[in-house]
C-alpha positions, 0 to 999 in steps of 0.5 A: 690403836690399843688401850695401852697406847692411849694411856701412854699418850695421855699421861704426860699432859696430866702432869703438865697441868699439875706443874702449871698449877703448882705456883698458884697453889703455893702463892695461895698457901703462902698468902694464907699463912702470912696474911690471913691467919695472923689477921684472924689471930689478932681479931680473936685476941682483940675480941677477947680483950674487949669482952674482958674489959673491966672498970679501971682498965686503961684503954686507947680508942681507935681515934687515939683517945687515952682514958680509963674505963669508968663504966661498962654497959653492953653496947658501949663503954664510958671512958674517963679521959680527964678528971670529971670528963667521961665520954661514951664510946662504942665497945668496938672503938677500943683497940688496946690498953695503954700499957700495950700502946706505950710498949710499942713506942 
């Protein structure tokens, strides 16, 4: 057996592996673009929103409490939920401002 016949016999088998792996690679690419990438983008936007909070901003917490930022301290935020009623919540519990919440309804 010469070297050329060995290469000719091995060539079709190598192509079959690529054909078998193609659907899995396609699933991974689709999963990345439709699931992972948009979620990462939302997380970046939410992080930016939380960093840019200022006194007087209207917010919604993860628990569904609507209020206005009364004071910002680094690990937490004080939110006025009613006249004279101020609660202290963690900054990570704020999900969006009230205008975004009402626009989605």
